[in-house]
C-alpha positions in Angstrom: 42.9 60.1 151.2 45.5 62.8 151.6 48.7 62.4 149.5 52.1 63.7 150.6 55.2 63.5 148.5 58.4 64.2 150.3 60.2 64.8 147.1 59.2 67.3 144.6 60.0 67.5 140.9 63.6 68.1 140.0 65.8 68.1 137.0 68.8 65.7 136.8 70.9 63.4 135.6 74.6 63.3 136.3 76.9 66.3 136.9 74.9 69.5 137.3 71.5 69.2 139.0 68.7 71.5 139.7 66.9 70.4 142.8 64.4 71.8 145.1 64.6 70.9 148.8 62.5 68.5 150.8 59.5 70.5 152.0 56.0 70.1 153.3 56.7 67.0 155.3 53.5 66.0 157.1 53.9 66.7 160.9 51.4 64.1 162.0 52.7 60.7 160.9 53.3 57.7 163.1 54.8 54.3 162.6 52.8 51.4 164.0 53.9 47.8 164.4 51.4 45.0 164.3 51.6 41.3 164.8 49.3 39.2 162.7 48.7 35.6 161.7 47.7 33.7 158.6 45.3 30.7 158.9 43.3 28.9 156.3 43.9 31.7 153.8 42.8 34.5 156.1 44.8 37.2 157.9 44.1 38.3 161.4 45.6 41.3 163.2 46.6 40.4 166.8 48.1 43.5 168.4 49.5 46.9 167.5 51.8 49.5 169.0 52.7 53.0 168.0 56.5 52.7 168.1 57.4 56.3 167.0 54.9 58.0 169.3 55.9 61.6 169.0 54.4 64.7 167.4 56.2 65.1 164.1 57.3 63.3 160.9 57.9 59.5 161.3 57.7 57.3 158.2 59.4 54.9 155.7 59.7 51.7 157.8 61.7 48.7 156.7 62.7 45.4 158.4 66.1 43.7 158.8 66.6 40.3 157.1 65.8 38.5 160.4 62.8 40.7 161.2 64.3 41.4 164.6 64.9 45.1 163.8 63.0 47.8 162.0 64.3 51.1 160.6 62.4 54.3 160.0 63.0 58.0 159.3 62.2 60.6 162.0 62.4 64.4 162.2 63.0 65.3 165.9 65.0 68.1 167.4 67.7 68.7 164.8 65.6 70.1 162.0 66.8 67.2 159.9 65.5 63.7 159.4 67.5 60.9 161.0 67.6 57.2 160.9 66.1 55.3 163.9 66.1 51.6 164.7 63.6 49.6 166.7 64.4 46.4 168.5 61.3 44.3 168.0 61.9 41.9 171.0 63.4 44.5 173.3 61.0 47.2 172.3 63.7 49.8 172.4 64.3 52.6 169.9 67.8 53.8 169.0 69.0 56.8 167.0 71.4 55.7 164.3 72.4 59.0 162.7 72.8 62.6 163.9 74.1 64.5 160.9 73.9 67.9 159.2 72.0 66.3 156.3 68.7 64.5 156.0 68.4 60.8 155.5 65.3 59.1 154.0 64.2 55.6 153.2 66.6 53.7 155.4 67.0 50.1 154.3 69.2 47.3 155.6 71.6 46.2 152.9 72.2 42.5 152.2 74.2 41.0 155.1 72.8 43.5 157.6 76.1 45.3 158.3 75.2 48.5 156.4 72.1 50.7 156.0 71.4 52.5 152.7 69.5 55.7 152.6 68.7 58.6 150.3 70.6 61.6 151.5 69.7 65.2 150.9 73.2 66.7 150.9 74.2 70.2 151.9 73.9 71.5 148.3 70.4 69.8 148.1 71.7 66.9 145.9 69.9 63.7 146.5 72.1 60.6 146.2 72.3 57.1 147.6 74.6 56.5 150.6 75.4 53.7 153.0 75.9 53.9 156.8 77.5 51.4 159.1 74.7 50.1 161.4 76.8 50.7 164.6 79.2 53.5 163.9 77.1 55.4 161.3 80.3 55.8 159.2 79.1 56.8 155.8 80.0 56.4 152.1 78.3 57.3 148.9 77.3 54.4 146.8 76.6 55.9 143.4 78.6 59.2 143.1 77.4 60.0 139.6 73.7 59.3 140.1 71.7 62.3 141.3 68.0 62.9 141.9 67.4 59.7 143.8 64.0 59.7 145.5 63.5 56.1 146.6 65.4 52.8 146.2 64.9 49.0 146.5 67.7 46.4 146.7 67.3 43.4 144.4 70.6 41.7 145.3 74.0 42.6 146.8 75.0 44.7 143.8 71.7 45.6 142.1 69.5 48.4 143.3 66.4 49.9 141.6 65.9 53.7 141.9 63.0 56.1 141.7 64.8 58.9 140.0 63.5 62.5 139.8 63.6 63.1 136.1 60.7 64.6 134.1 58.8 62.3 134.0 60.1 60.3 136.9 61.9 57.1 135.9 62.6 53.6 137.2 66.4 53.0 137.0 68.4 49.9 137.5 71.9 50.4 138.9 74.8 48.1 139.4 76.8 49.2 142.5 79.9 47.1 141.7 80.1 48.2 138.0 78.9 51.7 138.7 76.4 51.5 135.8 72.8 52.6 135.5 70.0 52.3 132.9 66.5 53.5 132.6 63.8 50.8 132.8 60.6 52.7 132.4 58.9 56.0 133.3 55.9 57.5 135.1 56.4 55.2 138.1 55.1 55.6 141.7 57.3 55.7 144.8 56.7 52.2 146.0 58.9 49.2 145.1 59.4 45.7 146.6 61.0 42.4 145.7 59.2 39.1 145.7 60.4 35.6 145.1 58.1 33.5 143.0 58.3 29.7 142.6 60.4 30.4 139.4 62.4 33.5 140.1 62.8 36.8 142.0 61.0 39.8 140.6 60.7 43.5 141.4 57.2 44.9 141.9 56.7 48.6 141.3 53.8 51.0 140.7 53.2 52.9 137.4 50.7 55.5 136.4 48.8 55.1 133.1 47.4 57.8 130.8 44.2 57.9 132.8 46.1 58.7 136.0 45.4 55.2 137.4 48.1 53.4 139.4 49.0 49.8 138.6 51.4 47.3 140.2 53.7 45.8 137.6 56.8 43.6 137.6 60.3 43.3 136.0 63.2 40.9 136.6 66.6 41.8 138.0 67.8 43.2 134.7 64.7 45.4 134.4 63.0 43.3 131.8 59.2 43.3 131.9 57.7 40.0 133.1 55.3 38.8 130.3 53.4 36.4 132.5 52.6 39.0 135.3 49.2 40.5 135.1 49.2 44.2 136.3 47.3 44.7 139.5 45.1 47.8 139.9 45.9 49.9 143.0 43.1 50.9 145.4 41.8 54.3 144.4 43.9 57.0 145.9 46.5 54.6 147.2 50.0 53.7 145.9 51.9 52.2 148.8 52.1 48.4 149.1 54.1 45.6 150.6 54.3 41.9 149.7 54.8 39.0 152.1 56.5 35.6 151.6 53.1 34.0 150.7 52.6 36.3 147.7 50.0 38.5 149.3 50.1 42.2 148.6 49.0 44.6 151.3 47.6 48.0 150.6 45.8 50.6 152.8 42.9 52.9 152.1 41.9 55.2 154.9 42.0 53.1 158.1 41.4 49.9 156.2 44.0 47.3 155.2 43.4 45.1 152.2 45.1 42.1 150.6 45.6 40.7 147.1 47.1 37.3 146.3 49.4 37.5 143.3 48.2 35.3 140.5 44.9 34.4 142.1 42.9 37.4 143.3 40.5 39.5 141.2 39.8 42.1 143.8 41.2 43.6 147.0 39.9 41.8 150.1 39.5 43.6 153.5 41.9 42.3 156.1 41.1 44.7 159.0 39.7 48.1 159.8 42.3 49.7 162.1 40.2 52.7 163.1 40.0 51.2 166.6 43.6 52.1 167.0 42.8 55.6 166.0 44.5 55.1 162.6 43.1 57.4 160.0 45.1 57.1 156.8 47.4 54.2 156.0 50.3 55.2 153.8 53.7 53.3 153.9 53.7 49.6 154.6 56.4 47.1 155.4 56.2 43.3 156.2 58.8 41.3 158.1 60.5 38.5 156.1 58.9 35.8 158.3 55.5 37.2 157.7 54.6 37.7 161.3 54.7 41.5 161.6 53.5 44.4 159.6 54.5 48.1 160.0 52.2 50.8 158.9 52.5 54.6 158.7 49.4 56.5 159.7 48.9 60.1 158.5 46.7 61.4 161.2 46.7 65.1 160.2 
């Protein structure tokens, strides 16, 4: 499987930064939206649509809390990446931003009024901003935190960051207090929250000394979950999503696999999507109600 990293190594932390720009974005990625169902412990893909459907970079899908809308990043005619929104029922795409900077990893914030995104600013700084979902009026969220690559909201005030240090680090930040702390290092780009019977946790990927990727977990304070058994990623893959039932989804080539947290001992094939001309599954997002799954296909 080909691997593409939108963000390349940079030195940080606060104050003066030394960044390189986003470069080498794959030009043949598409965002697909599938409906699926879960019966008797088995998933079945029902239908799929290429919602981006243009030659260029389209990636990083995420759903609204209701599941009625989906965001993604697209590079179109401006030379910059912009935020797009897809109305799932209406099947209509809308451009949210049109700026002189690039936005990545658009994510609905709690309450749905604002969208957070990693912004590559004019001086190449990479920080976390928020945009009003209708007016696109923007504001920086963590002014003193640079080198943000990816992010995942844990609650209204807590956000976890993939920060471009050397090595890369998982950082927990409190938006209200303006504080940040390092949780661990050598992480992958993928993060997702999951609510267990007992509590809410953050799932993230981490690379070991043998260069193997694992899915691990911490609580909202960044404390390692002692009862969570690390899950091995599929070889060559690091992007995953988790649904409300506790099933992880991960792709390898054209194939989609699942793993039930706390039960599975191996990845189980859900579907081979080569019939849709999907060649290499990367990013994955699952709607909160567990009825739809978005996939990014790298078809270069």
